[in-house]
C-alpha positions as CSV (number, residue, x, y, z in Angstrom):
1,X,-26.8,-107.7,31.1
2,X,-27.7,-109.4,27.8
3,X,-30.4,-112.1,27.8
4,X,-29.3,-115.7,27.5
5,X,-30.6,-117.7,24.5
6,X,-30.3,-121.5,24.7
7,X,-30.8,-123.8,21.7
8,X,-32.2,-127.1,22.9
9,X,-31.2,-129.8,20.4
10,X,-32.0,-133.5,19.9
11,X,-29.6,-136.2,20.4
12,X,-28.8,-137.6,17.0
13,X,-30.2,-141.0,16.1
14,X,-27.6,-143.5,14.7
15,X,-27.8,-143.5,10.9
16,X,-30.4,-140.8,10.7
17,X,-30.3,-137.6,8.6
18,X,-28.5,-134.5,9.8
19,X,-30.6,-131.9,8.2
20,X,-31.6,-130.1,11.4
21,X,-28.1,-130.1,12.6
22,X,-26.7,-128.8,9.3
23,X,-29.4,-126.0,9.4
24,X,-28.4,-124.8,12.8
25,X,-24.7,-125.2,12.2
26,X,-25.2,-122.7,9.3
27,X,-27.2,-120.3,11.5
28,X,-24.6,-120.5,14.3
29,X,-21.9,-119.7,11.7
30,X,-24.1,-116.8,10.6
31,X,-24.2,-115.4,14.1
32,X,-20.4,-115.6,14.4
33,X,-19.8,-114.0,10.9
34,X,-22.4,-111.2,11.2
35,X,-20.6,-108.6,13.3
36,X,-24.0,-107.0,14.3
37,X,-25.5,-110.2,15.5
38,X,-24.3,-110.3,19.1
39,X,-26.1,-112.4,21.8
40,X,-25.3,-114.9,24.5
41,X,-26.0,-118.1,22.6
42,X,-25.4,-121.5,24.0
43,X,-26.6,-125.1,23.1
44,X,-27.9,-128.0,25.2
45,X,-28.2,-131.4,23.6
46,X,-30.6,-133.8,25.2
47,X,-29.1,-137.1,26.4
48,X,-31.0,-139.7,24.4
49,X,-32.3,-140.0,20.8
50,X,-36.0,-140.3,20.7
51,X,-36.8,-144.1,20.7
52,X,-39.9,-144.7,22.7
53,X,-41.4,-143.6,26.0
54,X,-38.4,-144.2,28.2
55,X,-36.0,-142.0,26.1
56,X,-38.6,-139.3,26.0
57,X,-39.0,-139.3,29.7
58,X,-35.3,-139.1,30.2
59,X,-35.1,-136.1,27.8
60,X,-38.0,-134.4,29.6
61,X,-36.2,-134.8,32.9
62,X,-33.0,-133.3,31.4
63,X,-35.1,-130.4,30.0
64,X,-36.2,-129.6,33.5
65,X,-32.5,-128.7,34.3
66,X,-32.3,-126.1,31.5
67,X,-32.9,-122.7,32.9
68,X,-32.5,-119.7,30.6
69,X,-34.1,-116.5,29.4
70,X,-35.1,-117.7,26.0
71,X,-35.2,-121.4,25.0
72,X,-35.4,-122.4,21.4
73,X,-36.1,-126.0,20.6
74,X,-34.4,-126.5,17.2
75,X,-36.7,-129.3,16.0
76,X,-37.9,-133.0,16.3
77,X,-38.1,-132.9,20.2
78,X,-41.2,-130.7,20.6
79,X,-42.4,-132.8,23.5
80,X,-39.8,-131.3,25.9
81,X,-41.2,-127.7,25.6
82,X,-43.5,-127.9,28.7
83,X,-40.5,-128.9,30.9
84,X,-38.1,-126.1,30.0
85,X,-37.6,-123.4,32.6
86,X,-37.4,-120.3,30.4
87,X,-39.1,-116.9,30.3
88,X,-39.8,-117.4,26.6
89,X,-40.0,-120.5,24.5
90,X,-39.6,-120.9,20.8
91,X,-39.9,-123.9,18.5
92,X,-38.8,-124.5,14.9
93,X,-41.2,-126.7,12.9
94,X,-39.5,-128.3,9.9
95,X,-42.4,-130.5,8.8
96,X,-45.6,-132.1,10.1
97,X,-45.7,-135.0,7.7
98,X,-44.7,-137.7,10.2
99,X,-47.8,-137.2,12.2
100,X,-50.0,-137.7,9.2
101,X,-48.3,-140.7,7.7
102,X,-51.1,-143.0,6.4
103,X,-49.0,-146.0,7.3
104,X,-49.7,-145.3,10.9
105,X,-52.9,-146.3,12.6
106,X,-55.5,-143.7,13.4
107,X,-54.6,-144.0,17.1
108,X,-50.9,-143.6,16.5
109,X,-51.5,-140.5,14.3
110,X,-53.7,-139.1,17.1
111,X,-51.0,-139.8,19.7
112,X,-48.2,-138.3,17.6
113,X,-50.3,-135.1,17.0
114,X,-50.9,-134.7,20.7
115,X,-47.3,-135.4,21.8
116,X,-45.5,-133.5,19.1
117,X,-47.9,-130.6,18.5
118,X,-51.1,-130.1,20.4
119,X,-49.7,-130.3,23.9
120,X,-46.2,-128.7,23.4
121,X,-47.6,-125.8,21.4
122,X,-49.6,-124.7,24.5
123,X,-46.3,-123.9,26.1
124,X,-44.7,-122.1,23.1
125,X,-44.6,-118.3,22.6
126,X,-43.3,-118.3,19.0
127,X,-43.4,-121.0,16.4
128,X,-40.9,-120.7,13.5
129,X,-41.8,-122.6,10.4
130,X,-39.2,-123.2,7.7
131,X,-41.6,-122.5,4.8
132,X,-45.1,-121.2,4.0
133,X,-46.1,-124.7,3.3
134,X,-45.1,-126.0,6.7
135,X,-46.9,-123.0,8.3
136,X,-50.0,-123.8,6.4
137,X,-50.0,-127.4,7.2
138,X,-49.4,-126.7,10.9
139,X,-52.2,-124.2,11.1
140,X,-54.6,-126.8,9.6
141,X,-53.5,-129.3,12.2
142,X,-53.3,-127.0,15.3
143,X,-54.6,-123.5,15.3
144,X,-52.5,-121.0,17.0
145,X,-53.1,-120.4,20.7
146,X,-54.1,-116.9,21.9
147,X,-51.1,-114.7,22.0
148,X,-48.9,-117.2,20.2
149,X,-46.9,-115.9,17.2
150,X,-46.1,-117.9,14.1
151,X,-43.6,-116.8,11.6
152,X,-41.7,-118.2,8.6
153,X,-37.9,-118.3,8.6
154,X,-36.3,-120.5,6.0
155,X,-33.7,-123.2,6.8
156,X,-30.1,-122.1,6.5
157,X,-27.7,-123.9,4.2
158,X,-24.0,-124.4,4.9
159,X,-21.7,-122.7,2.5
160,X,-19.1,-124.6,0.6
161,X,-16.1,-125.3,2.8
162,X,-12.6,-124.3,2.0
163,X,-11.5,-128.0,1.9
164,X,-9.9,-129.0,-1.4
165,X,-11.8,-131.3,-3.7
166,X,-11.0,-134.9,-2.8
167,X,-10.9,-138.0,-4.9
168,X,-14.0,-139.0,-6.7
169,X,-16.3,-141.0,-4.3
170,X,-18.0,-142.8,-7.2
171,X,-16.5,-146.0,-8.8
172,X,-18.0,-145.3,-12.2
173,X,-17.2,-143.6,-15.5
174,X,-20.8,-142.7,-16.1
175,X,-22.4,-139.4,-15.4
176,X,-23.7,-139.3,-11.8
177,X,-27.1,-138.3,-10.5
178,X,-27.2,-137.6,-6.7
179,X,-30.4,-138.5,-4.8
180,X,-30.8,-137.5,-1.2
181,X,-32.9,-139.7,1.0
182,X,-34.7,-143.1,0.7
183,X,-37.9,-142.4,2.8
184,X,-41.1,-143.1,0.8
185,X,-41.8,-139.5,0.1
186,X,-38.4,-139.1,-1.6
187,X,-39.9,-140.8,-4.6
188,X,-37.0,-143.0,-5.3
189,X,-39.0,-145.6,-7.2
190,X,-39.9,-143.1,-10.0
191,X,-36.4,-141.7,-10.0
192,X,-34.9,-145.2,-10.4
193,X,-37.2,-146.1,-13.2
194,X,-36.5,-142.8,-15.0
195,X,-32.7,-143.4,-14.6
196,X,-33.0,-146.9,-16.3
197,X,-33.7,-145.0,-19.5
198,X,-30.5,-142.9,-19.2
199,X,-26.9,-144.2,-19.3
200,X,-26.0,-142.8,-15.9
201,X,-25.1,-143.8,-12.3
202,X,-27.6,-143.1,-9.5
203,X,-25.9,-142.3,-6.2
204,X,-28.2,-142.5,-3.2
205,X,-27.6,-141.0,0.2
206,X,-29.6,-143.0,2.8
207,X,-30.3,-146.5,4.0
208,X,-30.7,-149.5,1.9
209,X,-34.5,-150.1,2.1
210,X,-36.8,-153.0,1.0
211,X,-37.9,-150.7,-1.9
212,X,-34.3,-150.5,-3.2
213,X,-33.9,-154.3,-2.9
214,X,-37.1,-154.7,-5.0
215,X,-36.0,-152.1,-7.6
216,X,-32.6,-153.7,-7.9
217,X,-34.1,-157.1,-8.8
218,X,-36.7,-155.6,-11.3
219,X,-34.8,-152.8,-13.0
220,X,-31.1,-153.0,-13.6
221,X,-29.3,-149.7,-12.9
222,X,-25.8,-148.6,-12.1
223,X,-26.1,-147.3,-8.5
224,X,-24.4,-146.9,-5.2
225,X,-25.7,-146.4,-1.6
226,X,-23.9,-143.9,0.7
227,X,-24.9,-144.5,4.3
228,X,-24.5,-142.2,7.3
229,X,-22.3,-139.7,5.6
230,X,-20.6,-136.9,7.4
231,X,-20.9,-133.3,6.2
232,X,-17.4,-133.6,4.7
233,X,-18.4,-136.7,2.7
234,X,-21.7,-135.2,1.7
235,X,-19.8,-132.2,0.3
236,X,-17.6,-134.4,-1.9
237,X,-20.7,-136.3,-3.1
238,X,-22.2,-133.0,-4.3
239,X,-18.9,-131.8,-5.8
240,X,-18.3,-134.9,-7.9
241,X,-21.9,-135.5,-9.1
242,X,-23.1,-134.1,-12.4
243,X,-26.6,-133.3,-11.3
244,X,-29.0,-133.5,-8.3
245,X,-32.4,-135.1,-8.4
246,X,-34.9,-134.2,-5.6
247,X,-38.4,-134.9,-6.7
248,X,-40.1,-135.6,-3.4
249,X,-43.8,-135.8,-3.2
250,X,-43.8,-133.6,-0.1
251,X,-41.3,-131.6,2.0
252,X,-41.2,-129.2,4.8
253,X,-38.3,-127.2,3.1
254,X,-36.2,-129.3,0.7
255,X,-32.6,-128.6,1.7
256,X,-30.9,-130.6,-1.1
257,X,-32.4,-128.3,-3.7
258,X,-30.5,-125.4,-2.1
259,X,-27.4,-127.4,-1.4
260,X,-27.3,-128.3,-5.2
261,X,-27.4,-124.6,-5.9
262,X,-24.5,-123.9,-3.4
263,X,-22.3,-126.5,-5.1
264,X,-23.2,-125.3,-8.6
265,X,-25.1,-128.4,-9.8
266,X,-28.2,-128.5,-12.0
267,X,-31.1,-129.8,-9.9
268,X,-34.3,-131.4,-11.0
269,X,-36.9,-130.9,-8.3
270,X,-40.7,-131.0,-7.8
271,X,-42.9,-128.4,-9.3
272,X,-44.9,-128.3,-5.9
273,X,-44.4,-126.1,-2.8
274,X,-42.2,-125.4,-1.1
275,X,-39.6,-126.5,-3.7
276,X,-41.2,-124.4,-6.4
277,X,-40.8,-121.2,-4.5
278,X,-37.5,-122.0,-2.9
279,X,-35.9,-122.8,-6.3
280,X,-36.1,-119.1,-7.2
281,X,-35.8,-120.0,-10.9
282,X,-32.6,-121.9,-10.4
283,X,-33.8,-125.5,-10.9
284,X,-35.7,-127.7,-13.4
285,X,-39.2,-128.1,-12.1
286,X,-41.1,-131.3,-12.9
287,X,-44.3,-133.2,-12.0
288,X,-43.1,-135.6,-9.2
289,X,-45.6,-138.3,-10.2
290,X,-44.8,-138.3,-13.9
291,X,-41.9,-140.8,-14.5
292,X,-41.5,-139.8,-18.1
293,X,-41.3,-136.1,-17.2
294,X,-38.7,-136.9,-14.6
295,X,-36.7,-138.8,-17.2
296,X,-36.8,-135.9,-19.7
297,X,-35.8,-133.4,-17.0
298,X,-32.9,-135.5,-15.9
299,X,-31.7,-135.9,-19.5
300,X,-31.7,-132.1,-19.8
301,X,-29.7,-131.8,-16.6
302,X,-27.1,-134.3,-17.8
303,X,-26.9,-133.6,-21.5
304,X,-27.5,-129.9,-22.0
305,X,-24.7,-128.0,-20.2
306,X,-25.3,-124.9,-22.3
307,X,-28.9,-124.5,-21.1
308,X,-27.9,-125.3,-17.5
309,X,-25.3,-122.5,-17.2
310,X,-27.9,-119.8,-16.7
311,X,-29.8,-122.2,-14.4
312,X,-26.8,-122.7,-12.3
313,X,-26.1,-119.0,-12.1
314,X,-29.7,-118.3,-11.0
315,X,-29.4,-121.0,-8.4
316,X,-26.2,-119.5,-7.1
317,X,-27.9,-116.1,-6.6
318,X,-30.9,-117.6,-5.1
319,X,-29.0,-119.7,-2.5
320,X,-27.8,-116.4,-0.9
321,X,-31.4,-116.1,0.6
322,X,-30.6,-119.1,2.7
323,X,-27.1,-118.3,3.9
324,X,-26.3,-118.6,7.5
325,X,-25.9,-114.9,8.0
326,X,-29.2,-114.0,6.2
327,X,-31.2,-116.6,8.3
328,X,-29.3,-115.6,11.5
329,X,-30.4,-112.0,11.0
330,X,-34.0,-113.2,10.9
331,X,-33.6,-115.2,14.0
332,X,-31.9,-112.3,15.8
333,X,-34.9,-110.1,15.1
334,X,-37.3,-112.7,16.5
335,X,-35.1,-113.1,19.6
336,X,-34.9,-109.4,20.2
337,X,-38.7,-109.0,20.0
338,X,-39.2,-111.9,22.6
339,X,-36.5,-110.6,24.9
340,X,-38.0,-107.1,25.0
341,X,-41.1,-108.8,26.4
342,X,-39.4,-110.7,29.2
Protein backbone atom coordinates (compact mmCIF):
# COMPACT_ATOMS: atom_id res chain seq x y z
CA UNK A 1 0.00 0.00 0.00
CA UNK A 2 1.31 3.43 -0.92
CA UNK A 3 2.04 5.93 1.83
CA UNK A 4 -0.36 8.81 2.28
CA UNK A 5 1.05 12.34 1.91
CA UNK A 6 -1.02 15.20 3.31
CA UNK A 7 -0.41 18.87 2.56
CA UNK A 8 -1.45 20.98 5.54
CA UNK A 9 -2.40 24.43 4.29
CA UNK A 10 -3.24 27.74 5.88
CA UNK A 11 -6.67 29.32 5.70
CA UNK A 12 -6.22 32.31 3.44
CA UNK A 13 -6.52 35.73 5.05
CA UNK A 14 -8.91 38.17 3.41
CA UNK A 15 -7.05 40.52 1.06
CA UNK A 16 -3.69 38.80 1.56
CA UNK A 17 -1.30 37.58 -1.11
CA UNK A 18 -1.69 34.11 -2.58
CA UNK A 19 1.95 33.30 -3.33
CA UNK A 20 2.05 30.11 -1.24
CA UNK A 21 -1.20 28.90 -2.76
CA UNK A 22 -0.01 29.62 -6.31
CA UNK A 23 3.24 27.79 -5.60
CA UNK A 24 1.54 24.60 -4.40
CA UNK A 25 -1.14 24.78 -7.08
CA UNK A 26 1.72 24.63 -9.57
CA UNK A 27 3.35 21.71 -7.73
CA UNK A 28 0.03 19.83 -7.60
CA UNK A 29 -0.39 20.36 -11.34
CA UNK A 30 3.14 19.03 -11.76
CA UNK A 31 2.27 15.85 -9.90
CA UNK A 32 -0.77 15.37 -12.13
CA UNK A 33 1.15 16.02 -15.35
CA UNK A 34 4.28 14.03 -14.51
CA UNK A 35 3.27 10.45 -15.28
CA UNK A 36 6.05 9.02 -13.12
CA UNK A 37 5.03 11.10 -10.09
CA UNK A 38 2.46 8.82 -8.48
CA UNK A 39 1.54 9.10 -4.82
CA UNK A 40 -1.52 9.40 -2.61
CA UNK A 41 -1.64 13.16 -2.15
CA UNK A 42 -4.37 15.00 -0.29
CA UNK A 43 -4.79 18.46 1.25
CA UNK A 44 -6.17 19.68 4.57
CA UNK A 45 -6.92 23.39 4.97
CA UNK A 46 -7.00 24.66 8.54
CA UNK A 47 -10.23 26.36 9.63
CA UNK A 48 -9.06 29.87 10.48
CA UNK A 49 -6.64 32.45 9.12
CA UNK A 50 -3.93 33.24 11.65
CA UNK A 51 -5.16 36.31 13.52
CA UNK A 52 -4.10 36.05 17.13
CA UNK A 53 -3.95 33.37 19.80
CA UNK A 54 -7.56 32.14 19.53
CA UNK A 55 -7.31 31.37 15.82
CA UNK A 56 -3.96 29.64 16.36
CA UNK A 57 -5.40 27.45 19.13
CA UNK A 58 -8.34 26.46 16.89
CA UNK A 59 -5.92 25.55 14.11
CA UNK A 60 -3.81 23.47 16.49
CA UNK A 61 -6.92 21.56 17.61
CA UNK A 62 -7.79 20.95 13.97
CA UNK A 63 -4.24 19.73 13.32
CA UNK A 64 -4.70 17.09 16.03
CA UNK A 65 -7.34 15.47 13.82
CA UNK A 66 -4.95 15.06 10.90
CA UNK A 67 -3.50 11.56 10.86
CA UNK A 68 -1.28 10.59 7.95
CA UNK A 69 1.99 8.92 6.99
CA UNK A 70 3.74 12.11 5.89
CA UNK A 71 2.45 15.60 6.76
CA UNK A 72 3.84 18.54 4.81
CA UNK A 73 3.03 22.00 6.19
CA UNK A 74 3.13 24.19 3.09
CA UNK A 75 4.03 27.40 4.91
CA UNK A 76 2.93 30.28 7.17
CA UNK A 77 1.40 27.98 9.84
CA UNK A 78 4.57 26.42 11.24
CA UNK A 79 3.09 26.46 14.75
CA UNK A 80 0.80 23.47 14.03
CA UNK A 81 3.68 21.04 13.45
CA UNK A 82 3.79 19.68 17.04
CA UNK A 83 0.09 18.76 16.86
CA UNK A 84 0.06 16.75 13.64
CA UNK A 85 -0.22 12.96 14.00
CA UNK A 86 2.16 11.82 11.30
CA UNK A 87 5.10 9.43 11.05
CA UNK A 88 7.11 12.09 9.20
CA UNK A 89 6.72 15.88 9.22
CA UNK A 90 7.96 18.34 6.64
CA UNK A 91 7.80 22.12 6.49
CA UNK A 92 8.35 24.58 3.66
CA UNK A 93 9.98 27.83 4.77
CA UNK A 94 9.39 30.64 2.28
CA UNK A 95 11.05 33.43 4.24
CA UNK A 96 12.02 34.37 7.80
CA UNK A 97 11.84 38.14 7.45
CA UNK A 98 8.63 38.60 9.44
CA UNK A 99 10.28 37.42 12.66
CA UNK A 100 13.11 39.93 12.23
CA UNK A 101 11.03 42.98 11.33
CA UNK A 102 12.62 45.93 13.17
CA UNK A 103 9.18 47.51 13.54
CA UNK A 104 8.37 44.82 16.11
CA UNK A 105 9.50 45.16 19.71
CA UNK A 106 12.30 42.89 20.91
CA UNK A 107 9.76 40.85 22.89
CA UNK A 108 7.50 40.36 19.86
CA UNK A 109 10.43 39.31 17.68
CA UNK A 110 11.42 36.76 20.33
CA UNK A 111 7.86 35.41 20.58
CA UNK A 112 7.53 35.13 16.80
CA UNK A 113 10.85 33.31 16.59
CA UNK A 114 9.78 30.82 19.27
CA UNK A 115 6.26 30.24 17.90
CA UNK A 116 7.13 30.10 14.19
CA UNK A 117 10.54 28.45 14.23
CA UNK A 118 12.30 27.38 17.44
CA UNK A 119 9.49 25.24 18.89
CA UNK A 120 7.93 23.86 15.68
CA UNK A 121 11.25 22.88 14.13
CA UNK A 122 11.88 20.52 17.04
CA UNK A 123 9.05 18.41 15.62
CA UNK A 124 10.14 18.56 11.98
CA UNK A 125 12.05 15.84 10.11
CA UNK A 126 12.81 17.81 6.94
CA UNK A 127 12.76 21.53 6.26
CA UNK A 128 12.41 22.67 2.66
CA UNK A 129 13.61 26.21 1.94
CA UNK A 130 12.68 27.89 -1.33
CA UNK A 131 16.13 29.42 -1.88
CA UNK A 132 19.71 29.24 -0.63
CA UNK A 133 19.11 32.67 0.87
CA UNK A 134 16.16 31.45 2.94
CA UNK A 135 18.16 28.43 4.11
CA UNK A 136 21.09 30.59 5.15
CA UNK A 137 18.83 32.96 7.08
CA UNK A 138 17.04 30.08 8.78
CA UNK A 139 20.31 28.41 9.79
CA UNK A 140 21.49 31.64 11.39
CA UNK A 141 18.26 31.94 13.36
CA UNK A 142 17.75 28.31 14.34
CA UNK A 143 20.49 25.67 13.91
CA UNK A 144 19.23 22.33 12.64
CA UNK A 145 18.33 19.77 15.27
CA UNK A 146 20.20 16.48 15.32
CA UNK A 147 18.92 14.25 12.53
CA UNK A 148 16.94 17.03 10.89
CA UNK A 149 17.48 17.47 7.18
CA UNK A 150 17.34 20.86 5.45
CA UNK A 151 17.15 21.08 1.66
CA UNK A 152 16.51 23.74 -0.97
CA UNK A 153 13.65 23.25 -3.43
CA UNK A 154 12.58 26.38 -5.31
CA UNK A 155 9.06 27.69 -5.47
CA UNK A 156 7.01 26.52 -8.43
CA UNK A 157 5.43 28.96 -10.86
CA UNK A 158 2.11 28.41 -12.58
CA UNK A 159 2.35 28.25 -16.35
CA UNK A 160 0.34 30.56 -18.54
CA UNK A 161 -3.22 29.30 -18.81
CA UNK A 162 -5.00 28.54 -22.06
CA UNK A 163 -7.53 31.32 -21.43
CA UNK A 164 -7.67 33.92 -24.21
CA UNK A 165 -6.25 37.38 -23.61
CA UNK A 166 -9.04 39.55 -22.23
CA UNK A 167 -9.65 43.29 -22.47
CA UNK A 168 -6.92 45.55 -21.11
CA UNK A 169 -7.30 46.00 -17.33
CA UNK A 170 -5.58 49.41 -17.45
CA UNK A 171 -7.41 52.65 -18.25
CA UNK A 172 -4.44 54.39 -19.82
CA UNK A 173 -2.68 54.88 -23.13
CA UNK A 174 0.72 55.05 -21.41
CA UNK A 175 3.15 52.17 -21.18
CA UNK A 176 2.45 50.13 -18.06
CA UNK A 177 4.89 49.00 -15.39
CA UNK A 178 3.53 46.28 -13.09
CA UNK A 179 4.61 46.28 -9.43
CA UNK A 180 3.65 43.33 -7.24
CA UNK A 181 3.25 44.08 -3.52
CA UNK A 182 3.04 47.11 -1.24
CA UNK A 183 4.81 45.85 1.91
CA UNK A 184 7.75 48.03 3.03
CA UNK A 185 10.39 45.67 1.63
CA UNK A 186 8.77 45.89 -1.83
CA UNK A 187 10.55 49.24 -2.20
CA UNK A 188 7.56 51.05 -3.65
CA UNK A 189 8.75 54.52 -2.67
CA UNK A 190 11.88 54.31 -4.83
CA UNK A 191 9.94 52.72 -7.68
CA UNK A 192 7.33 55.49 -7.55
CA UNK A 193 9.96 58.23 -7.56
CA UNK A 194 11.80 56.57 -10.45
CA UNK A 195 8.57 56.35 -12.45
CA UNK A 196 7.89 60.08 -12.07
CA UNK A 197 10.85 60.62 -14.41
CA UNK A 198 9.22 58.39 -17.07
CA UNK A 199 6.04 58.91 -19.04
CA UNK A 200 4.46 55.68 -17.84
CA UNK A 201 1.67 54.21 -15.75
CA UNK A 202 2.49 52.28 -12.56
CA UNK A 203 0.05 49.45 -11.84
CA UNK A 204 0.32 48.20 -8.26
CA UNK A 205 -1.02 44.87 -7.00
CA UNK A 206 -1.71 45.18 -3.29
CA UNK A 207 -3.43 47.28 -0.67
CA UNK A 208 -3.54 51.04 -0.62
CA UNK A 209 -1.14 51.93 2.20
CA UNK A 210 -0.24 55.10 4.06
CA UNK A 211 2.95 55.14 2.02
CA UNK A 212 0.96 55.28 -1.21
CA UNK A 213 -1.24 58.08 0.13
CA UNK A 214 1.87 60.06 1.01
CA UNK A 215 3.54 59.41 -2.36
CA UNK A 216 0.39 60.43 -4.18
CA UNK A 217 0.36 63.85 -2.54
CA UNK A 218 4.08 64.48 -3.01
CA UNK A 219 4.82 63.00 -6.44
CA UNK A 220 2.25 63.08 -9.22
CA UNK A 221 2.15 59.81 -11.16
CA UNK A 222 -0.32 57.96 -13.34
CA UNK A 223 -1.08 54.82 -11.35
CA UNK A 224 -3.71 52.26 -10.41
CA UNK A 225 -4.21 49.97 -7.40
CA UNK A 226 -5.38 46.39 -7.97
CA UNK A 227 -6.59 44.79 -4.75
CA UNK A 228 -7.26 41.13 -3.95
CA UNK A 229 -6.81 39.92 -7.50
CA UNK A 230 -7.59 36.36 -8.51
CA UNK A 231 -5.11 34.23 -10.43
CA UNK A 232 -7.10 34.92 -13.59
CA UNK A 233 -6.98 38.69 -13.08
CA UNK A 234 -3.30 38.58 -12.15
CA UNK A 235 -2.58 36.77 -15.41
CA UNK A 236 -4.31 39.53 -17.38
CA UNK A 237 -2.33 42.18 -15.50
CA UNK A 238 0.88 40.45 -16.56
CA UNK A 239 -0.24 39.93 -20.15
CA UNK A 240 -1.22 43.57 -20.67
CA UNK A 241 1.73 45.28 -18.97
CA UNK A 242 4.86 46.38 -20.83
CA UNK A 243 7.36 45.48 -18.10
CA UNK A 244 7.52 44.23 -14.52
CA UNK A 245 9.38 46.00 -11.73
CA UNK A 246 10.37 43.93 -8.69
CA UNK A 247 13.20 45.62 -6.79
CA UNK A 248 12.56 44.35 -3.27
CA UNK A 249 15.15 44.95 -0.58
CA UNK A 250 14.77 41.35 0.59
CA UNK A 251 12.80 38.27 -0.47
CA UNK A 252 12.62 34.59 0.34
CA UNK A 253 12.26 33.70 -3.34
CA UNK A 254 10.77 36.44 -5.53
CA UNK A 255 7.94 34.82 -7.53
CA UNK A 256 7.02 37.91 -9.62
CA UNK A 257 10.45 37.78 -11.27
CA UNK A 258 9.79 34.28 -12.64
CA UNK A 259 6.14 35.07 -13.38
CA UNK A 260 7.34 37.96 -15.58
CA UNK A 261 9.55 35.47 -17.44
CA UNK A 262 6.64 33.05 -17.90
CA UNK A 263 4.57 35.82 -19.50
CA UNK A 264 7.41 37.07 -21.67
CA UNK A 265 7.81 40.47 -20.02
CA UNK A 266 11.09 42.28 -19.33
CA UNK A 267 11.69 42.47 -15.59
CA UNK A 268 13.76 44.91 -13.57
CA UNK A 269 14.77 43.22 -10.32
CA UNK A 270 17.23 43.56 -7.46
CA UNK A 271 20.87 42.60 -7.92
CA UNK A 272 20.78 40.75 -4.59
CA UNK A 273 20.02 37.18 -3.61
CA UNK A 274 17.87 35.27 -4.24
CA UNK A 275 16.67 37.33 -7.25
CA UNK A 276 20.17 37.55 -8.72
CA UNK A 277 20.52 33.77 -8.96
CA UNK A 278 16.88 33.06 -9.78
CA UNK A 279 16.92 35.48 -12.72
CA UNK A 280 19.22 33.17 -14.66
CA UNK A 281 20.38 35.97 -16.93
CA UNK A 282 16.78 36.77 -17.88
CA UNK A 283 16.23 40.09 -16.08
CA UNK A 284 17.71 43.55 -15.71
CA UNK A 285 19.53 43.62 -12.37
CA UNK A 286 19.76 46.87 -10.43
CA UNK A 287 20.82 48.17 -7.02
CA UNK A 288 17.47 48.33 -5.14
CA UNK A 289 18.48 51.35 -3.04
CA UNK A 290 19.60 53.49 -6.01
CA UNK A 291 16.56 55.36 -7.37
CA UNK A 292 18.43 56.74 -10.38
CA UNK A 293 19.66 53.27 -11.30
CA UNK A 294 16.11 51.94 -11.01
CA UNK A 295 14.91 54.73 -13.29
CA UNK A 296 17.56 53.95 -15.91
CA UNK A 297 16.74 50.24 -15.82
CA UNK A 298 13.01 50.90 -16.17
CA UNK A 299 13.71 53.18 -19.13
CA UNK A 300 15.65 50.35 -20.76
CA UNK A 301 12.81 47.90 -20.11
CA UNK A 302 10.24 50.25 -21.67
CA UNK A 303 12.16 51.95 -24.46
CA UNK A 304 14.58 49.35 -25.84
CA UNK A 305 12.57 46.37 -27.13
CA UNK A 306 15.42 45.20 -29.36
CA UNK A 307 17.78 44.69 -26.40
CA UNK A 308 14.98 43.09 -24.39
CA UNK A 309 14.26 40.34 -26.93
CA UNK A 310 17.28 38.27 -25.90
CA UNK A 311 16.53 38.98 -22.24
CA UNK A 312 12.98 37.73 -22.63
CA UNK A 313 14.14 34.58 -24.41
CA UNK A 314 16.68 33.87 -21.64
CA UNK A 315 13.93 34.40 -19.09
CA UNK A 316 11.62 31.97 -20.88
CA UNK A 317 14.30 29.27 -20.81
CA UNK A 318 15.15 30.04 -17.18
CA UNK A 319 11.53 29.80 -16.03
CA UNK A 320 11.47 26.10 -16.92
CA UNK A 321 13.58 25.44 -13.81
CA UNK A 322 10.57 26.49 -11.75
CA UNK A 323 7.81 24.64 -13.58
CA UNK A 324 5.32 22.58 -11.60
CA UNK A 325 6.66 19.30 -13.00
CA UNK A 326 10.32 20.17 -12.29
CA UNK A 327 9.59 21.20 -8.70
CA UNK A 328 7.17 18.30 -8.12
CA UNK A 329 9.94 15.86 -9.09
CA UNK A 330 12.18 17.33 -6.39
CA UNK A 331 9.41 17.02 -3.81
CA UNK A 332 8.71 13.43 -4.90
CA UNK A 333 12.36 12.55 -4.26
CA UNK A 334 12.23 14.00 -0.74
CA UNK A 335 8.90 12.27 0.00
CA UNK A 336 10.26 8.92 -1.19
CA UNK A 337 13.34 9.25 1.04
CA UNK A 338 11.18 10.06 4.06
CA UNK A 339 8.67 7.30 3.35
CA UNK A 340 11.44 4.71 3.16
CA UNK A 341 12.30 5.59 6.76
CA UNK A 342 8.80 5.15 8.14
